C-alpha positions in Angstrom: 25.9 130.4 19.9 24.2 127.2 18.0 26.2 124.0 17.7 23.2 121.8 17.2 19.2 121.5 16.7 18.5 117.8 16.0 15.3 119.2 14.0 17.6 120.0 10.8 19.2 116.2 11.2 17.3 113.3 9.5 16.5 111.2 12.2 18.7 108.3 11.9 21.9 110.7 12.2 20.6 112.7 15.1 22.4 110.3 18.1 25.6 110.7 15.6 25.3 114.5 15.4 24.4 114.8 19.2 27.7 112.6 19.7 29.8 115.6 17.5 28.4 118.5 19.2 29.0 117.8 22.6 32.5 115.0 21.9 34.1 117.7 20.0 34.1 120.0 22.9 37.9 120.9 24.7 37.5 118.3 27.0 37.1 115.1 25.8 33.9 112.9 26.7 31.6 109.9 25.8 28.3 110.5 24.9 25.4 108.8 24.6 21.7 109.6 23.6 18.9 107.7 25.9 16.4 106.0 24.8 12.8 108.7 24.6 10.3 106.4 23.4 10.3 108.2 20.1 12.4 110.2 17.9 15.5 111.8 19.9 15.5 115.5 19.9 18.4 117.7 21.3 19.5 121.5 21.2 23.0 122.5 22.1 24.0 126.1 22.5 27.4 127.4 23.7 28.5 131.3 24.8 31.7 132.4 26.0 32.4 135.0 28.2 36.2 135.3 28.2 38.1 132.3 29.3 34.7 131.1 30.8 31.7 129.3 28.8 28.2 128.3 29.4 26.9 125.5 27.5 23.3 124.5 27.2 21.7 121.4 26.0 18.1 120.5 26.0 16.9 117.2 24.9 14.9 113.8 25.4 17.5 112.6 26.9 21.5 112.0 27.1 24.4 110.0 29.1 27.7 111.9 29.6 30.7 110.0 30.5 34.6 111.1 31.5 36.6 107.8 31.7 39.7 107.5 32.9 40.9 107.0 29.2 39.4 110.5 28.6 41.1 112.2 31.4 44.7 110.5 30.2 43.9 112.5 26.7 45.4 116.1 26.6 42.6 119.0 27.9 42.8 121.5 29.9 42.6 121.5 33.4 38.2 122.9 34.0 36.1 123.5 36.3 32.3 123.3 35.9 29.0 124.0 37.8 26.4 121.7 36.3 22.2 122.5 37.2 19.1 121.9 35.4 16.4 125.1 34.2 14.0 121.6 33.7 13.9 118.4 34.4 15.7 116.2 36.4 19.4 114.3 36.1 22.0 112.3 37.6 25.6 113.3 38.1 28.6 111.2 39.8 32.0 111.6 41.0 34.1 110.2 43.6 31.6 108.2 44.5 29.0 110.5 45.4 25.3 110.9 43.4 24.4 114.1 43.4 20.2 114.6 42.1 20.3 117.2 39.6 16.7 119.1 39.4 15.6 122.9 39.4 17.0 124.9 42.2 20.2 122.4 43.1 24.0 122.9 41.3 26.8 120.3 41.4 30.5 120.9 40.9 32.6 118.4 38.9 36.0 118.8 38.4 36.7 117.9 35.1 40.0 116.6 35.7 38.5 113.2 37.0 36.4 110.6 35.8 32.8 111.1 36.5 29.2 110.2 34.8 26.2 112.7 33.8 22.7 111.7 32.9 19.5 113.6 32.2 16.2 111.9 32.1 13.0 112.4 29.7 12.8 116.0 28.3 15.0 118.5 30.3 17.3 121.4 29.6 20.7 121.6 31.7 23.6 123.9 31.8 26.9 123.5 32.5 29.2 126.4 33.7 33.1 125.9 32.5 36.0 127.6 34.2 39.2 127.1 33.6 41.1 125.7 37.1 43.7 128.8 36.4 41.2 131.3 36.8 39.5 129.8 39.8 42.4 129.8 41.6 41.6 127.2 44.3 43.9 123.6 45.1 42.2 120.5 43.7 41.5 118.8 46.9 39.2 121.9 47.8 37.3 121.8 44.9 36.9 118.2 45.4 35.6 118.7 49.4 33.5 121.1 48.2 31.7 119.1 46.0 30.1 117.1 48.9 29.3 120.2 50.9 27.7 122.9 48.4 24.2 123.2 49.8 25.8 124.2 53.0 27.4 127.6 51.8 25.3 130.8 52.1 26.1 131.2 48.5 24.4 128.3 47.4 20.9 130.1 46.6 22.2 133.1 45.3 24.7 131.1 42.8 22.2 129.1 41.1 19.7 132.4 40.7 22.7 134.0 38.9 23.1 130.5 36.8 20.0 130.7 36.1 19.4 134.4 35.2 22.3 134.2 33.3 20.9 130.8 31.1 17.7 133.1 31.0 19.6 135.7 29.0 23.1 133.7 27.7 22.9 135.5 24.0 22.6 138.9 25.3 24.9 138.9 27.8 27.5 137.1 25.4 27.0 140.0 22.8 27.6 142.7 25.1 31.1 144.7 25.4 31.1 143.4 29.4 30.8 139.7 28.6 34.6 138.9 29.4 34.5 140.9 32.6 31.1 139.1 33.5 32.9 135.6 33.0 35.7 136.6 35.4 32.8 138.0 37.8 31.0 134.6 37.8 34.2 133.1 38.2 34.8 134.8 41.5 31.5 134.3 42.8 32.0 130.2 42.3 35.0 130.8 43.6 33.4 132.4 46.8 30.7 129.7 47.0 33.4 126.7 47.0 35.9 128.0 49.4 32.3 129.0 52.1 31.1 125.4 51.8 34.0 123.7 53.0 34.6 126.8 55.6 38.4 126.9 54.6 40.1 129.5 56.6 42.8 130.0 54.5 40.1 130.6 51.4 36.8 131.5 53.0 37.0 135.0 54.1 39.6 136.4 51.8 37.8 135.2 48.8 34.5 136.5 50.5 35.8 140.0 50.5 37.8 139.7 47.7 35.1 138.6 45.0 32.2 141.2 46.5 32.6 143.9 44.6 32.6 140.9 41.4 29.6 139.5 42.6 27.7 143.0 43.3 28.4 144.3 40.1 27.2 140.9 38.5 24.1 140.9 40.6 23.0 144.2 40.0 23.6 143.7 36.1 21.0 140.5 36.4 18.6 142.7 38.4 18.8 146.4 37.0 15.2 146.4 35.4 13.9 145.3 39.0 13.0 148.8 40.9 13.0 147.1 44.2 16.7 147.0 43.8 18.3 148.8 46.8 21.5 149.1 48.6 19.4 147.0 51.4 18.3 144.3 49.1 21.7 143.7 47.7 23.7 143.5 51.1 21.0 141.1 52.1 21.5 138.9 49.3 25.2 138.6 50.1 25.1 138.8 53.7 26.8 141.7 54.3 25.7 144.7 56.2 24.8 148.0 54.6 27.6 149.7 55.9 30.7 146.9 54.3 28.4 146.9 51.2 29.0 150.7 50.7 32.2 150.5 51.9 33.3 147.9 49.2 31.5 150.0 46.6 33.9 153.0 48.1 37.0 151.2 47.9 36.3 150.7 43.8 35.4 154.1 43.3 31.9 153.6 42.7 28.4 155.6 44.3 26.5 152.5 44.5 22.8 154.5 43.7 24.2 156.6 41.2 26.4 153.7 39.7 22.8 152.0 39.6 20.8 154.9 38.0 23.8 155.4 35.4 23.3 151.7 34.3 20.0 152.1 34.2 20.0 155.6 32.2 22.2 154.0 29.3 20.0 151.3 29.2 17.3 153.0 28.3 18.8 155.3 25.9 20.0 152.1 24.0 16.6 151.1 24.2 14.7 154.2 23.0 17.2 154.5 20.0 15.7 150.6 19.4 13.6 150.2 16.1 10.6 149.5 18.9 11.4 151.9 21.5 11.2 154.5 19.1 7.7 153.5 19.3 7.2 152.9 22.6 6.0 155.2 25.4 8.4 157.3 27.6 6.6 155.5 30.9 6.8 152.3 29.5 10.5 152.6 28.4 11.1 154.0 32.3 9.1 151.0 34.0 10.8 148.5 32.0 14.7 149.8 32.5 14.1 149.8 36.6 12.7 153.2 36.9 9.4 153.4 39.1 8.5 157.5 38.1 8.9 158.2 34.9 8.9 162.0 35.6 11.9 161.5 37.7 13.2 159.0 35.2 12.7 161.9 32.4 14.8 164.4 34.7 17.4 162.2 35.1 17.9 161.6 31.4 18.0 165.4 30.8 20.4 165.8 33.1 22.7 162.9 31.8 22.4 163.2 28.2 21.1 167.0 27.7 18.3 166.5 26.3 14.8 164.5 27.5 14.1 161.1 26.3 11.5 162.5 24.0 14.0 164.4 22.2 16.5 161.7 22.1 13.7 159.6 20.3 13.0 162.0 17.4 17.1 162.5 17.0 17.1 158.7 16.6 14.3 158.9 14.2 15.8 161.6 11.9 18.8 159.7 11.8 21.1 162.6 13.3 22.5 160.6 16.1 
């Protein structure tokens, strides 16, 4: 959801509009645009995923501060993961500075003062989770903030958040948006516990969240024809055997579930105005099938008609 686009605001009112867009969030902040050598520009968007949310800010530069006064104001206990998809920034909390740039992430405890800045033109993302949903002690979260790169999940979580930012609107409008938010929160929980290596939480969190992490990963990479059990297991640092065992415990056949998700996606694509004009082969490739003939056979088995017949049904309005 678009909160602000300063292109629609007079130049002399942009700074105030930006402060209002970010300052009116559930977590009070001090917001200041940074001089940009020209007109200040900003675009602020937010998407909800159940109890979690993603905030994206594209701007010519800004500084955020959560001061002791803001902390004393009533607000929900929240943990955030900060990342950049373009440009550079600086995040400071607990006396530590974290340079933010594409490829890095930082952890923020919003119950404690902090500052965050973005210099020059850039795009930032913040994934916010309620602390009670994250389910970890505050001291563990704070210790992890200094040790995130030590986790083997660091790069995976960054890719996940980057992909989420790229497809934020699409995913937030999906019926599974809330479940996706929960899966992302579980993924962050596993990142935190593995970063500090606390035996009370590390292995249980990794095991408990594996299925959620796997389904979230598959959802983001469904169109990749190279997606396989071996790739998924390697990405999540487990054996293929453990991956299959986890899927079986959840009542899923991994390969069949991936195919079913791809077929449902293809069915929706073929029913769309653009999809009704697209070739069957192009749709198959776009939905992760490398062999159009195999796709057509699978589609007929699943839905009782060929992809082309389904296109005709949709065109005729009989669907």
